[in-house]
N, C-alpha and C positions, 0 to 999 in steps of 0.2 A: 397555570404553572409558569413560574418566572423563567425568562430566557436570558442567558448570558449574551451580552452585546460586545461588539468590537471595541477594543481599547486602543485609542490613538494618542492619548495624552497622559501616559502613566506618570511621567516625571512631574507634570503639572499637578496631577492628583496628589502625589506624595507631598509636594510643597504645600498644597492647600491643607492637607491633614496636619502638617507641622505647624501651620498658622493657627490651629485650634478649631478648625471646622471639619465636619465630615461630609460637606457637600460633594467633595471629590468622590465619595463612595457612590453617589448617584450617577456620576459620570462613568466610573469604572464598572458599575454593576447596575444596569438600568432595567428593572423588571418591566415586562409588557403588561402585567396585571395592574390596572389603575389603583386598586386597593393597596397593592404592595408599594406602588409609587407614593401614595399618600402617607403610608406608614413610614417609608424611608425619609420623607420630608419632615414628618413630625419628629422622628428620632434625631434627624440632623439638627433641627431647630432647638430641640431640647438639649442636645449635646453642646451646641454653640453657646446657649445661655448659661449652662453649667460652667463651661470653660471660662466665659467672661466673668461670671461671679467669683471664680476662684483666683483670678489674676490679681497680682499686686499692682499698685498704681504705675510702677516703673517697669512692668513686664515687657512692654514693647522694646525697651532698651536692651533687655536681656534676651530677646528672641533671636534665634540663629539667623544669620544672613542667608541669602539665596545660595551662595557658594557652599554653605555648610549644611544645606538641606539634604536629607538622606535620599538616595536614589533606590529604586527597586533593585533587589538582588539580580545580577546578570551572570549568566553561566556560559561556558564554552567559548570557543574561539570567536564565534559571532556575537558573544555577549548579549544573548537574547534575554529579555526580562522574565523573571519568574513571578507568577501571580498566585493569588489564593484560589482563583477560578480561571477557567480557560478563556484566553483572549485570541481572537481570530484576526489575521490580516490577510488581505487579498491583493495580489500584485499582478498587474497586467503586463505580460511580456510580449513585445512585438518581435517575432522571429525573423521578419523580413522576407519570408517565403510563405506560400500557401500551406495551410495545415488541413488535413482531411477532417471533416466534421464528424460528429457523433453518428449521424444517420441511423442505420440499424444497429442494435446492440445485441444481436444474437451471439450464441457461443461459438459460431464459426466466422463471425465478421472480424475485420481488422481492428486492432486496438490503436487509437490515434496517438497516444502519448504515454510516457512513463518517466518517473523521477527517481533519483537516488541521492542519498547523503554522501558528502565528501568533506574532508577537512576544509573549513573555510567557505562552505557553500554547498552547492548541489551540482549534479549532472542532470540535464533534461534532454530526453530524446523524443522525437515525434516523426510521424509519417507525413511526408510532404505530398502536395498535389502533383509534384513532379515524379511520383512513384520512386522516391528515394527515402532512405532513413537519414534523419538529421540529428546531430548531437552537439550540444553546447553546454558551456559552464555557466552556472548562476553564482553570483556573489552572495554575501550574507544578507543582503536586502532583497534577494530573489530577483535580481536584475541580470540580464544577459551580459556576460563578460567576454569581450573579444568576439571573434568570428566562429560560427558553427561550422562543423564539417558535414559532408554528405557522403553516403556510401550505399552500396547495393543492398536492397532488401525489399520484399513485397509485403512483409508484415512484421510488426514490432511486438515483442513479447515482454521483456523486462530489462532493467538496468541495475547493476550493482557496482559499487566503487570502493576503492581503498586509497591509501595515501599516495600511491604511485600511479594511479590511473583508474580506468573504468572498463567494465565488460558489458556488452550489449548482446542480448539474445534476440536473433532475428530469423525470419523465414526467407528462403530464396528458392528460385525456380529449379526444379529437377526434371528427370526424365522417367516416364512410365515404362517405356519399352513396349514389347509386343504382347506379352501375356500368354495366352488370352485369358480374360476374366471368365469365370464360370457363369456369371450372370451380372446384371446391373449395368449401369452406364459408366463411361470413362470418368475417372476422378483425376484432379491434379496430383502429381507425385512430386512434392516439394521437399526441400531439405531444411534442417534446423542447424543454426550456426551460433557459436560464441565468437564475438569479435572484440579484441582487446585494443584499447587506445591508451597512450600515456597522457600525462597532464597537459601536454602541448597540443593534443589532438592528433598525434601521429599514430597510425595503425601499427601495432606491435606484432600481432598474430591473429589468425582466425582458425577455428576448429569446427568441423562438422560433427554434430552429436547424433544425427541419424546415420545410416550406414550406406547410402547410395554412392555410386562411383566405383571405379576399378572394375568395370564390367557388370556391376549389379544395378539393375533398374528397379523401379517401383513395383512392376508386375512380375518380378522374379521371386521364386521361393526364398524365404528368409529375409526379404527386404523389410526395413523399418523406415518409414517416411512420413511426411506431413501431408494430409489430404484435406478434403472439404469438411470432414467431421471435426468435432471439438479438438483443437490442437494447441491451445494456448499453454504457455509455460511460465515458470518462475525460476529465479536464480537465488542461490544462497552461497555463502563463503565461510570457510573455517579459518580464514586468515592467511592461508597458503593456497588452497585449491578452491575452484568454483564448481558448483554443482547445478545442473539444469534438470528440472523435472517437468515433463510436458506430455501432452496427449500425442499418440502416435498411431499410425496405420501399420498393421501386421499382415504380411503376405504369406499365405500358406498354400502349398500345392494340394490340388484335389483332382487326382487323375491327370488328364491332359490339359487342365486349366488351373487357375488359381483363384482362391477366395481372399478377400481383404477384410480383416477384422479390426476392431478398435480397442486400444489399451493405452498404457502409458509407459514411459521410459525415463530412467534417471542415469545420467552420465556425469562423470567428474573429470575436470581438466585442471592440470597443474599450472603454476605460474609461468611456465615456458610455452604453454599451449598444447601440451601433450595429453592424450587420453590416459587416465589413471585407472588401474584395476582396483577400484575402491570397494571396501566391504559393504558399503551402503548402496552402491550402484546396481542396476539390474537392466536386463534386456526388456522385460515386460513385467509390470506389476499388477495394477488393477485391470479388470476386464470391463470393456465398455465404460471407459473412465472419462470424467470431466472435472473441471475445477481442481487441477493438481496444485497442491500447496506444499512448500518446503521451508524449513528453518534449521539453522545450525544450533545444536545444543551443546555448549561447552562443558556443562556438568556431566552429561552422558557421553561426551566425546563422539557424537554421531549426528548425521543429518536425519531429522525427523520429517515425515511426510504424511499427508492425508489426501484422499481423493473422494469424490462422489462417484458412485458406481451403481449400475442397475443389476449387478450381481447381488441378489437379495436386497437391492435398493437400500443403500446404507452409506454412511460416512465411514471410511475404512482406512487403515494403514495398509500400504501396498505390499510390503515385503518384510516379514511374512504377512499374509493376508489376514487381517484381524479387524473385527467390527469395533468401531468407536461409538457410533450411535445408529440405532435401527430406524430406518425410514419406511416409506411406502411407495409403491410404483404407481403414482398418480400424476406424474409429469411435473411435479412442483419441487422435487428434491434439488437443492442447490448447496454447494459448499462455499463458505465464505473464505476466511483466512485462518492462518495458524500462527500462534505466538507462544513464547515461553511464559510459563506461570512463575510468579516470583517465589513460590514455595516449592518448586520442582514440578516436573511434568509440563503439560501444555494446555492451552485453551484454543478451541476452534469454534468459529461462528458458522452456523448453517441455518437453512430455512426449509420448512416443509409447510405446504398449504398457506404460504404468505406470512408465516410467523417465524421470527428469528429467535434463536436460542443459542446459548453458550454451553459447550461441553468441556469439562476438564478430564484429562486422562493422562496416564503415565505410559503404559505399554499394554494396550488392549482396550477393553470396554470402558466407557465413561464412568467415572466415580462421582461426578457431580454435574447437575444440570441447572442452568439458570434460564428461566423463562423471562425474556427481556421485555416483552410487551410491544416490541417493534413490529409494526405491520409492514413487512417487506419480503420480497422474494430474493433479494440480493444484498445481504449484509456485508459490510467491510469491517475488518478488525485489525488493529495495529497496536504494538507496544507503545505506551505513553509514559516515558520515564521509568524509574525502577520499580514502582509499586502500583502502576495503573496501566490500563489499556483503554483504547477508544473504539467503541462500536459506532458505526455510521451507516446511514441508509438514505435513499432518495425520499424526499418529501416535497411534492410539487415541483417547482423549478429550482429547488435548493437541496441541501443535505441537512439532515438532523443528526446530531451526535450526542452520545452519552458516555461519560467516563464510568469505568468499572474498575474495581480493585483487581489486580492481577494475582492476588492470593486467593480470596474467597469468591471472586466474580461478582460481588454485589455492586449495585449502582451507587455512584458517589455524586452528590449534588443533583442539579436539575439538568435536563437535556438543553441543548443550545443549537443555534443555526449556523451553518457554514454556507454563505450565500454564493455558491457556485453550482453549476449543473452537475449532476451525478452521472457516472457511467457504470453499468452493471459489473464490468469486468476489469476496470482499472483499480490500482492499488494505492492506498495511503502508505507512506514510508516513514519509519522512525529515525530520529537523529540522536546523536550522543548527548546533546544538551537537554533532551527531554521533550523537544518539540516534535511535531509530525507535519508532513506536507503532502499535498494532493494536487496533481495537475488536472486542470479542467478546461473545457472549451472556452475560448476567449470571446470577447465582444466582436472582434473582426475576423476576417478570413485568414489572417496571418498571425493571430495572437493566441496566447495560452494564458490562462489565469492560474497563478500559484496560490492556493489557499494554505495558510500555515496556522496551526493551533500552537500557541506559545506554551512553554512549560509551566507546570504548576508545582507548588511546594508539596512536600509530603511524599 
């Protein structure tokens, strides 16, 4: 199967095409299959001979100059080139401080880094070896711009941005109190916070989205806190408000002691940092929940969510509790990501038994399933322009990716390689220009690699 390769000389390729040769095609699209390579060379030679035969004697004098040669279409504020097939760039970012490594990738371990699109670039957040959260701006070339800021946090969850700044979802230390627990060992009783920064890196506000404080500790009845169990979360925005959907511990009185259960929680915060009594928010959604995913749907005017849950072992919508895809309780059920479908409704990626699939749904059970053939327990899914989405998964020391139509879910073209290490729980992020980006462990202790898949036409 042919594999799309990294394109680094698109303009030169376009110039070569204008000069009457298709050798540039072999540079821009280099199959790994030797037979395909031979065919491409034969086609190139044939096309060159045909072009030479058809030229008039003075054709060289009529050929366009270099300044007149067409450039690939470029889109967005960053003017990223649009290709017929995906092109991948990888940029090494030296943060100047230590970055925690991937280490263990369990669903209770810390997430090292996260990225978000912003006008004219990105925001990049990471957990430092100094036990602080760091936040910096990347320019259009995915290079660090100015100085990063550092602030309190023991775990990083997600980053979302707008034209005026950025919101970071982080975990901080909390208090368990006395309890007592009815059984089991002591768990950390941490808190989840949204922290808002402006474009100059100044903190504007912070808001706890768990409910500890004001005399309520983790082992008090009614507490909602972050504990050792799966607690990761994601952010989404409707353009005015930010929503956080995350795994949460639920404390319930049981006679003279308390039990702690696992679920999830969705809270909405407005532009001023105030909690909003939003119709889509809830105290508890899925029971024994993990891989909480959320997206804003402007067509339905609502935040849509899915979780993986051992309540009947399924991929479900949390509120009301509705099955999207039925799974089995064999320990291999994993929820990937949630994106908008171009024809309405949503696509979610999930895995059972090490096989990834795509499910389309509107409000309730899936109405279409795509068996992707991807052998993975942890698929990633992200919107890729207006008509496509990108499914990605770990393959050896790198990532394999496949474009799918966001209408019918069918595969488009061949799979290709993104040459950075994968993390089971980190997210690809979509950009308005149709590109997507992924932050990955860097080559050095203080570096992060930004893998970007450039936009494609169609």
